[in-house]
C-alpha positions in Angstrom: 0.0 0.0 0.0 1.2 3.5 -0.7 -0.1 6.7 1.0 -1.6 9.4 -1.2 -3.3 12.7 -0.5 -6.5 14.1 -1.8 -6.6 17.8 -2.6 -8.7 18.3 0.6 -5.6 17.2 2.5 -7.1 13.8 3.5 -4.6 11.0 3.3 -5.5 7.4 2.4 -3.8 4.2 1.1 -4.0 2.7 -2.3 -3.0 -0.8 -3.2 0.1 -0.3 -5.4 -0.5 -3.7 -7.0 -3.8 -2.5 -8.4 -2.4 0.6 -10.2 -2.7 0.4 -13.9 -1.6 3.9 -14.9 -0.4 7.2 -13.4 -0.7 10.4 -15.5 -0.2 14.1 -15.1 -2.9 16.0 -17.0 -2.1 18.6 -15.2 -3.4 17.0 -11.9 -2.0 13.6 -11.1 -4.5 10.8 -11.9 -4.1 7.3 -10.7 -6.2 4.7 -12.6 -6.7 1.3 -10.9 -7.2 -2.0 -12.7 -10.9 -1.7 -11.8 -11.1 1.5 -13.8 -11.6 3.7 -10.7 -9.7 7.0 -10.9 -8.1 8.9 -8.0 -6.9 12.5 -8.3 -4.0 13.2 -5.9 -1.6 15.9 -4.8 1.5 13.9 -5.3 3.3 14.1 -8.6 4.2 11.1 -10.7 7.9 11.0 -9.5 6.8 11.0 -5.9 4.3 8.2 -6.6 6.9 6.2 -8.5 9.4 6.5 -5.6 6.7 5.3 -3.2 5.8 2.3 -5.4 9.4 1.3 -5.8 10.0 1.6 -2.0 6.9 -0.5 -1.4 8.0 -3.2 -3.8 11.5 -3.2 -2.5 10.0 -3.7 1.0 7.9 -6.6 -0.2 10.9 -8.3 -1.9 13.2 -7.9 1.0 10.6 -8.7 3.7 11.0 -5.3 5.3 7.8 -3.2 5.1 8.3 0.3 6.6 5.3 1.7 8.3 5.8 5.4 8.5 3.9 8.6 7.6 5.3 10.0 4.4 5.4 13.8 4.0 
């Protein structure tokens, strides 16, 4: 799971394994495999870094539970 932020400031988690696409148009839009779309504050580079950190944690068996800013 990765932490993302709505434009209202509310944070929530998205299952990184369910992400199909991430685009900037100009807002960042995450599209899940289900077709559901989420518009978030984070840019594509931030999301990519979070996804890579999540996957690295899964592969190494070390999941870091921390609030990302």
